[in-house]
N, C-alpha and C positions, 0 to 999 in steps of 0.2 A: 570563490564566490562569484556567481554570475548575477550582475544587476542589469535588468532590462527596463527600459522606459515603458511608459504607457503605450501599448500597441496602437492606440487610436490617436495619440497626440502628435503634434507637429514638431515635438522636441527633437533636436539633433543629437541628444545624448545617446550614444551608441555603446555597444559592447563587442567583445570578440565574436559574438554570435549574431550581431545585428546586421541585417542585410540592407541597411539604410543606404540608399543612393538617391540623389536629387534628380528625380525624373521631371519635376515640375518646370524645369528650364526649357524643356523640349517645345518646339513650335508645333502646336496642335494641328495647325493647318497643313503641315507637311506629313502628317500621319494618316494612315487609313482609318476609317471610322472605328474599327474594332480596337486598334491600338490607341486611338484617342480615349476610348472608354477605359481600356486597361490602365493607361497612365493616370487617368483621373482617379480611378479607384486606388491605385498604388499610392498616390499622393495622400490619400486619406489614411493609409496604413503603412507608413514608411518603415516601420520597424518589424514588420511581419513579412514572411514570404507569401506572395500572392499567387494562388493557383486558380486558373481561369478556365471554366468549362467551354470547350469548343467541340461540339459534336459528341463523340464517344470518348473524348480525352479531356483530362485536365492539363492545361498547358501553362508553362511559365516562360516569360520573355525577359529580355535585357539581362541585367546583372543577376536577377533571381534565377534565371535559367542556368547561368554559369555556376552559381552556388549549389543548386540542386543537382546538377550533373556531376559535380565534384563529390558532394556528400553521399549521393546514392549510386555513384558510378554508372550513370546513364549516358547515353549518347547525346552529345550536344550538336544540334543542327541549327539551321537558320531559316528565316522566312522573309519575304520581301516586305519592307515597311513603307514603301512609297519611293518616289523618285529622289527626294532630297535626303531621305534617311538611309536608304540602301537596305542591306541585309540586317536582320535583327536576330540575335541569339535566341534559340528556342529549345526547350526540352519538355517532355510531357509523359504522363502515365495514363493507362486506361482507367476510365472512371470507376470500374469495379475493383481496381487495385489501389485506389486512393488511400483507403484506411491503412493498409500495410505500409505504404511509403510515408504516410503522415506520421505513423508511430515511430518510424526510424528517425525522422527529422525532429520530432518532439524530444526523443531520447538524446539527440545531439544538442539540445538547448534552443531550438528555434520555435518561434510562434508562426502559425499559418492562418492566413485569411482565405476562406473558401468562397470563391465567387462562382455561384452556380446559376444555371438557367432557371428562371422563375415563370416561364410560359412555354407552351407547346411550340416547338420550332416551326412546325408546319404552318401555324397561323402567321408567324412573322414572315416566312418565305412567301406565303400567298399574298401578303400585303406589301411585299417588296421592301421590307425593313430589317434591321438587325435584331436578333433575338434579345429580349430583355434579360439582363443579368444583374444580380445583387449579391453582396456578401451575406451569406446565410449563416455562417458560423465562423467564429474566431477560436482556433485551437491553441491553447497554451498548456504547459505541463500540469497545471492544477485544475483545468476545466474539462477534462476528458470524460465522456459518458459511454462511448461505444465499447462493448465487451472486448472487441479485438484489439483495443489499445490499452486495456487495463489488465492487471494481474488479478485473477479470480479471488484469491485468498488474501488479498492485501488492499487496505483502503488507499485511496488516492486523495490526500488532503490538500486543500487550498487554505492558506492561513493569511491573516492580516494582523498587523501589530500597530499599536499607538503607544508612544512613550512620552511622558511628561515628568521631568525631573527624575525622582527616584521611583515613580510609579509607572505601570504599564498595563495595557489592555491587549488581550489576544482573543481572536475568534478564528475558528476553523470549520471547514465543511467538506464533506465528500459529496459532490453534487450527483454522483452516480447512485448513491443510496439515499440522499436527502438529509443526512445527518448534519446538524448545525449546532455548534457549541460556542460559548464565550466565557471568559474569565478575566479577572483583574488581580494584580498582585504588586508586590514591592520587590526591589532589588533586581537588577538586570540578570544576575546569575540564575534567578528562578525562572525568568523568561527563557533563558538559554536551556534550562532543564526541560521546559515544556516543548520547545522547538525540536530538541534532540530526541525527546520521547516520541513526538508525533511523526517526525521525519516527513514534513509536508513537501510536496512536489514543487510548490511555488509559494512565495511569501510576498504579500503586498505591503509596501511601505509608503506612507505619505511623503510627498516631496519635501515637506518642511521638517522631516525627522531630524533629531539632534545627532551629534557625534556621540555614539553610544559609548565609546571608550572613555569619554569624560565622566561617565556616570559610574564607572567601576570604582569600588573602594580600593585603597592601597592593599596590595597583596591578594586581591580577589582573583579567583581562578579565571584565566583568560587565554590559555594556550590554544584553544580551539576557535578563537575569535579574530575577526577582522572588523575594525570599526565597532568592536564590542559585541558583534553577533556571530553566530557559528558560520564557518567558511564553507560549509558543504552544501549549501542550498542555492536555489535560483530566486533572486529577489527582483520584484517588479515595482518600479517607482510609479506612483499614482498621484493624480491631482489631490491636493489636501482638502478640497471642498467636500467630497463625500464623507470625509473623516471628521468633519465638524459635528459637534453634538446635536445641534438643531436638525441639520440635514440627515444625519444618521438615524436619529430617533424617528423622524418623520418617515424615512424609508422603511424602517421596521414596522411601524404602526400600520402603514398603508399596505405593505406586503402581506401581513398576517391578519389584517382586518380587525384590529383591536384598538382600544382606547388608552391602554396603559401597559407598560412593560413589567408591572408589579408581578403578574402571574408568571412571567418568564424568569423572575428572580434577579433582574439586573437594573431595576428602576433607579437604584441609587449607586450604580457602578458606571460612571460616565465614560471611563476609558474602554470598558468592555462594550458599551453601546456604540462608541465611535468605531471601534475595530469591526464590530458586527455589521454596522451600516456601510462602512467602506467595502467590506467583503461582498455584501449583498448587491451593492451597486455594480461591482466588477462582474459578478455572475450575470446579472441582467444585461450588461453591456456586451459581454463576449458571446452570449448565446443567441443574440439577434432574434431570429424568428421563433425560437423555441423557448417557452416560458418554463424555467426549471421549477419543479414543485419541491420545496424544502419542507422538512419536518419543523414543527415549532421550535424556536430557539430555546436551548437549555443552558442554564448557568451552572458552572461547577467551581469547585475550589481545589487547589493543589493538595491541600491537607486531607482530602477525602480518601487518598490512596497512599499506600506505602511508596515512599520516594526512592526512585532509582536514578542516580545521576548517570551521565554519559559513560564514565569510566566503569561503573558497576555493570551497566548493560553490556558494555563491550567485553569486560573481563569475564563475566558469567556467560557470555555468548548466548544471550537469550533468543535473539532472532537471527543472528548471523555469526559466523565464526570470526575469530580475530585474525587468523592467518591469511585468509583470502576472501573474507566477506561473503561467503556462500551460505545458503540456507542449510545445506547438508552438513550435519554435525552440530547444529545449534540445538538449544533446548526445545524450541518450537518444532524442529524436525523430529526430535525424539518423542514428543508428546502428541503430535498432530495425527489423530486417527479420525478426523471429522469426515463426514460423508457429503457435506454441502459446502459451497463457496461461502455462504453466510456463516456457517460454523467455523470455517477456517479463519475468517476475519475476526470473529468474536474471540476465538482462542488467542490470537495475537494480541488483541486489545486487553484481554484478561491478564496476560503474562506481563504486560508493561503497566498495568494498573492493578496490582495486588491489593486486596481489601485490608482495611483496618478494623472493620466491624465483625466481631465474632459471630453475631447472629447471621450475617450474610454469608460468612465462611461456612458455618454449620449447615445452612440451607443447601449450599452446593455439595458439601460432603455427604449429607443425608441422601441426596439424589444419586450420587455416585455409589453410595453404599447399597441402595435399593437395586441398582442396576448390576452391581457385582453379585449380589445374593440371588438375583433372578436372571440367570443366563438366557432363558428362552425369551423373556421380555426384552433383554438387551439386544439379542440377535434379530428379533422381529422388528424392533424399533430401528436398528441400523439399516436393515434391508429396506424398510419403507423410506427412510431418510434419503437413501441413494437415488430414489426416483423423484425427489423434490428439487425443482430448479431454483435459481437464485431470485427469490421473490423480491428481495430488496432492490436489486438493480433493475429488474424487469419493471417493477412498480415505478422506479425513477424515470424510466423511459416512457412509460404510460403517461405519467404526469406531465412530461415535457412534450408529449405529442410525437415522439420519435419511435415508439414501439411499432414493430411490424406484425404481420399475422402470425408468424412463428413465435414471436415473443408472447402474444396473447394466448396462443394455444398451449405453450409451456406453462404459463401462469395458470390457465384453466385446469390443466391436468394436475398441477400441484394442489390447487384449491380443492379439487374433488377428492384427492387423497387425504385431505385433512380429517375427513370422517373416520378413516382407518386409524389416523393418529390419535384421535379422541378415544377410540375404543382401546387402543394399546395403553395410553397413558392413564386410563381410568384405573389401572392396576396399581398406580403409584400414589403416594400420599404427600410427597414433598411439595413445597410451593411451586417449583418448576414444573412438576406434573400438573398441578392444579391450573396453572395458566393455560395449558394446552387443552384442558377439559372444558374451557369456557370459550371455545371458538365460535364466533357469531355464525348462526345457521345460514345467514344470507350469503356467506362466502362460497359455500358449496353450491348453492343455487346459481350464483354468478358464474362459477366454473362451468356448470352444465349448460348454462345459457350461452356462454362463449363457444363451447364445443358444438352445440346445436347450430350455431351460426357459421362456423368456419369449416372449410373442407379439411380432410384429414392431413393432407400434405400441401399446405399453401406455398405459393412461390415466394422468393425472397423479397422481390420488389412489389410494392402494393399496387402501383399503377399499371402493372402488367395484366391485371384481372385474374380470374380464376381463384378468388379468395372466399367468396360467400356461397353457401350451399343453396340448392334449389328449395323453393317453398318458403323462403324467408321474406321476400319482398315481391309483391305481385307485379310491379312495374319491371323489376329485374327479370322475373320469369317470362314476361311478355316479350321483352327484347330478346332474350335468349331463344325463345320459340321462333321468332321471326328470323333471327340470325341462323338458327339451325335449318329452317326451311330454305333460306337462300343458299346456304352451304351445301345442302343436299341437292338443290337444283344444279349448283355448280359441279358437284361430283357426278351427276347424271349427264351433264352436258357433253362430256367427252364421248360417252357411249352413244347418245342420240345423234350427235353430229357424225360420228363414224358410220353409223347405219344410214344416215341421210345422204351423205355424198360418197359413201362406199370407199373411204380411205382408212385402212386398218391402222395406220401409224399416225393418225391425227392425234394431237395432244392439246390439253388445256393447261396453261402454266401461269406463273405470276412473276412480275418483275417490279422492283421498287420504283423504277422510273416510269414505266408505261402501264403498270397495273396488270390486270388479267388479260390474257390473249389466247387466240387459237393458232396453233402452229401446224403448217403443212409442209411436207418436203417440197423443194423447188420443182421437182419433177412432176408433182401433182398439183401445181399451182393453178393450172387451167381449170381444175375441177371446183375451184372456190365459187360458192354461190354469189349472187349479186349483192346480198346483204352483208357480205364480208368486206370490211374496209381495211386495206393494207396499212399496217402501222410501222413495220420494220422489215428490212430485207437483210438476211444473213447469208453466209456462204452456202449453207445446205438447206436452209428453210426460209419460209415466208411466214410472218406473223400478222394476224388479223384481229380486228375487234368487230363486235356487232353492237347495235344500239341496245339490245336487250342485255348483252353482257356488261356494257358500261353502266346500265341502270342497276343491275344486280351488284356490280362492284361498288357503286356509290352507296347502295343500301347496306352492303356488308361492312364497308369501312366506317360508315356513319354509325351503324348499329354497334360495331365493336367499340368505337370511341365512346358512344353513349353508355354502353355496358360497363366499360372500365371506369368511367366517371361516376356512375351510379354505385358500382361496387365500392369504390373508394369512399363515397359519401356514407354508405351503409357501415363501412368499416370504421370510419372516424366517429360516427355516432356510437358504435359499440365501444370504441376505445374511450370515448368521453364518459360513457356509463361506468366503465371500469375505474376511470380516474376518480370518480366520486367516492369510491371505496378504498382509495389509496392509503389513507391513514390506518384503517382497520387492517389492511393487508400488511402494512409495515409493522404494526403492533404485534401481529401474530408471527411475522417473520423473525422478530427478535426472540420470541419464545421458542420457535423452532431452532434457531441458531444456538440458543443456550442449551437446549436438550441435546443437540448434536454434539456440542463440546463435552457435556457431562457424560454422554454415552461413550464418547471416544476416550475420556479419562478413565472410565470404568473398564473399558476394553484393555487399555494398557496396564491398569492396575492388576487385572486378572493374569495377563500373560507374563508380566514381569514381577509379580509377587510384591506389590506395594501394600503398605498398611495405611489405615486411616489415622492421621495424627490427631492428638488431642491439643487443640489450640486454646490457650488460656491468656488471661490478662497479665500474669506475672512475668518474671524476667528469665525464668529457666529455659534453657534449650537442652533437652535430653533426648539424644538419638541413639538407639541401640542398633548396631550393625547397619549403619547407613551406607548407601552406595551412590556413586555418581550416575545420574539417570541417562547421560549420554554415553559416557565411556563404556559402561557395561553392555550397551547395545552393539559396540564394535568388537566385543570379546565373545569367546565361546561361553555357552551357558555355564554359570557357576565359576567362571575364571576370575571374576572381579573379587578382590579381597575387601570385605566390608570392615568398617571401623565405627566405633562408637564415639559420642561426644557428650560432654556434660559441662556446661558453663552457665553462668547466671546466678550469682550468689544472692540468697534471700534468707529469711528467718527459718525456713524449713529445710535448708540444706547448707552444706559448706562447700558448694561448688565454687570454683574460681571465677572471677570476672575476666581474667586475662590468662590465656595459655601461651607460654613460650614454646614454640614447636621447632625442634632442631632435627637434623638428619641430613644424609648425603643429598647431593644433587641427583635428580632423576629417580628419587626414591618414592615420590608421590605426595610431597607436601602441598604443592600447588593444587593437585587434584583433590586433596582432602579439603583444603580451604574452599574450593569452588563447590564441592558437593554439599558442604554445610550451608553455603549461601543459597544454592539451588533448592535444597530441601525446605529451607525457610520460605523462600519465594513460592514454591509450589504449594506449600501448606496454606499460605495466605491467599493464594489463587482459588483455593477450594478443592485442590487435587489431593489424591492419596500420594504418598511419598515412598521412595525406595529405601525402606528400612524394615526392621522387625517390629519395632515400636517407636513412637516418637511423642514427646510432650514439648510443645513449643509455645513460648510466650510471644505475644504480638511484638513485632519490630516496627518502629516508625520509619526507619531507614535502613538500607543495607549499603554499606560502603565496602569497596574492594580496592586494593592497590596491589595488583599482581602483574609483574613485568612492566617494562616501559620501553619506549622507543623515542628517538629524536623527533622533534616536531620542526622539520626544516622550514616549513612555511612561515613560521613566526620566529625562527632563529633560536629555538630553545633546545638545549642539550637534553640527553636522557635524564641526567640528574636534576635539571631544573623542572622537567615534566614531573618527575617523581616527587620533588618537594612541593610543587603546586598541588598535586593530588593529595599529598599528606596534609598540607595546610588546610585544604577543603574539609578533610575528615575531622581534623582537630577543631576547626571553627564551627562545624555544624553537627557533630556527633552528640548523642545524648545517652543517658543510662538505658534507654530502650532500643538503642541502635545495635545492629550486628555489624561488627567491624572485622574485616579480613585483610591482613597485611602480609606481604611477602617481600622479604629482602629490603627492608628500609635501610638506607644508608650505604648500599653497595655501589653506588655510582660515583663515589668520591674516594679520597685517601682513607686508609684503614682507620687511623685514629679519629678523623672527622666523622666517618661513617658510623663507627661504634658509638661515639659520643652522641650523635643525633639519634641513633636507634635506641640507645638507653633512655635519653630524655623523652622521646616520643612514647616509648612503652610505659615509662614512669607516669607521664601525664595521663595516658589512657587509664592506668590502674587507679590513680589517685584523684584526678579531677573529673574526668568524664565518667569513669566506671561503667562504660558500655561493655557489652559482651564481645570479647575480642579474642581472635586467634592470631598470634604474631609469629609467623614463620621466619626463621633467621639462620644464618651461618655464624653469627657472632655468639659463640658458646658462652662468652662472658655474661650474656643476659640471663643465663640460668641462675645467677646470683640474686636476681630480683625475687625469686620464689622464697628466698631465705629472709628477705627484707619485708615483703608485703604479704599479708595473709590471704589476699584475694588473687594471688598469682600462683600458677602451677606450671611445672615443667613436663612436657611430653616430647617424645621422640619417635621418628619413623625408623623402625629397627631394620638391621641388616644382619646377615650371617657372614662372618669374616672367616675365610679360608686362607691357607698359606699364600696362594698366588692370585686370589680373586675374592670378590665380595658378591653376595647374592642379596638382591633387594627383596625383602619380605613384604613391603607395603603395609606393614602393621603399625598402627599408632598406639604407643604404650606409655605409661607414666615414666618419668625420668628424663634427664637431659643428656643429649649426646655430647661427646667431647671431641669428635672427629667429623670431618665433612667428606672424607674419601674422594676429594676432588681429583687427585691423580689417578685413582682407580677408574673414576668415571671417564677421564680422558683416555685411559687405555681401552675401555669398552667402546669409546667413540672412534677408535682407530688411529690415535696419535702414534707416530713412529716409536719404536722401542727405545731408540737413543734419547728421544725427548723425554719419555717416561723415566728412564734411568737418571737422566740429568736432573729432572724435577725432584726426584726423591733425594738426590744428593743436596740440592739447594734447600729442601724442606728441613733436612737434618741440621744443616748449618744455621738456618734461621731460628729453628726451635732451640738450638743450643746457645746462640749468642744474642737473641732478641728478647728483651724484657719489656712488657707493656705495663707501664706504671700509671694506670688511670684511676687508682683508688677504688677498685671494685671488690676488694676483699669484703667478706660479709660484715665483719664488725666495723671496719672503717666507713663503709658506705652507709650502713644503718645509722651510725653516729652522725655523719654529715647530713643525712636526710632529716633526722630528728632535730638537729640543730637548726637547719634551714626552716623547718616548720615552726619552731619556736620564734625565730626572727620574723 
């Protein structure tokens, strides 16, 4: 966990990534004027790396230069700091490369203060003073807006938390898209769930926050916590003042121009208000000259979605794999066929927020179904979506005043294509199609208005000119006309002067220092007319100016400067006009993103043979020939062995609540567990599922305990991690939960492990009665099926040959009585001598070892009934 102090504070609280160095002790009088200003600014931002604009470079000095040179592997040089100071460490990057290097530093955990020039350097030079500079932006992991520093298909969330006793408030925002949410809840474990679900880049914590570990209940899950909070995030300590209720509420009301928070749903949620107000103040503080345009605050509740805890998301590999944390091989990778960045972010959000509302699920399913049944509509729609840019993030930059001409042109082209989108979606009948059939007509007009104003290929930098078309502004056209006349005169000057003095190699050139000049070879210098004024002598030439040439130069440079300023003014007026439509554009972008997700789900449903699941209120989970959506994509077509599932006892069926699944290692038990969990999750997302048919009751939570590792950071063994995860399931599971357990009790001694596994399975079958698949190598647990009517035995079958076994990967009724562990070891390549010795030892153990745990059917049933009576 990285805890950073307030980047603007004078606090000396540092971190391993804090560049804090006390510059303020330096004697200002012994520094050059530029260094005086640098140190003054640095003292205001002691915990951020200060990058300082000097000409065409952003430079760093003193200790910041040393840090940046080490982290970015840049050359460390030095510069004179004055007589008393001597040489000062210095390193820098070209101004056009700042974004790339900033991203690398942010990824390494640093905050950056960008001190840029805020006036034209020529004016300062003409007046004999230093160029004015100010910190125009403070970059932190959670406040990035530039596309080059963000992942296109992933939100970059900034979060803020407030904790009071057992209650907490959480607010989060992606300032690049303007999304802004808040919620309030109880129990620290639920706050951890939200943070681990959102994966924020930065979390704001008020400086008076309590010791969160003291709020954990005895036995409450904490293996991923330090001080009671997840250890995988960057935390920034902030002043507690913005997090006070009065200050936070006032901040929200002023920002959104409202009189009450009732319409935002949080009027009576004080901790949610405090978190949102503290987050909002931080955004305004870090963005400096750019006012971030956020969407209206939305209040949500954790129970609005199917709950997936950290272990479940990890074990089901929803957004990244367990082995190496990569996107490739995750469920998101397998399902992502989106055509836009907006759609990619929406799909990720849908997968970590599966629905509980059947009506909402059906609306998504019906859209997918329409697109599956109408391939021409699907293909035309996807082709059109590929030409639509990231409306959400472009609109965010428009609202903050940082969008350039290329951004506006991309936005305009996308808005114009909305008409075609309306025509296509008019063929659909689902609510998702209907949202796109109601696009405000003004957006297309706005798009054409922008296109009419901007040139086809505008430059990247706005102040370079060449952005606005001719015929848009009469003053602009007049300046361009005068400038063109002067440039044409300049272009003709070389020809006329050659003819006038009869020197064929006379040239007219330009130099940044001297401006425009006439060049003559030194051998022809005597031919220079009287009106030529010598300006510079070089080895082979003489350079001259004339009064008329200087007059034209002044007119050209002045006109160009006026032209650039007026173009910039016209552009900013255009950008402001677009900003007024920001909310309308954001609303339509959500609809575009949703239809993009659904068309992608339809595409994958067609190409991989998915079915539309029937989602019901009941408890049954009935899957016919289900498949793992990720694993099957790594295999040849048809190579994956499908398996069926039936659990969830109710009055209409005699399906078990708990399946004891046995079978050899490497036979596919874990894959089977995961595929059932993923099919349930996909169905509640609104997706089709990889099966022949499926009928699925709504799950309130999905729990998984599949494999375990040591948590060395908190000193917990594999078995302790396993027990923590199991305790979490037993404490929070309900009859509507889907519970997937693998190898409970394997991390300790055989007798202990078997006893725990038995007790856990029994508790699940009798107390929780959730829909459970319990994979195990303890074959003794098969006895549970003879004791409890809602328990059934299944096994993953193998074909046993004289000298080998063949995994069939088929799940069938009945319990296995062997695990074939030695055969699996042989397949893994253990030496033959080890295999032979293992078989000898197994024969001896089976012959001489008697496990007397009272698990025979009659004895166990009697003891269970007796315990129930007591």
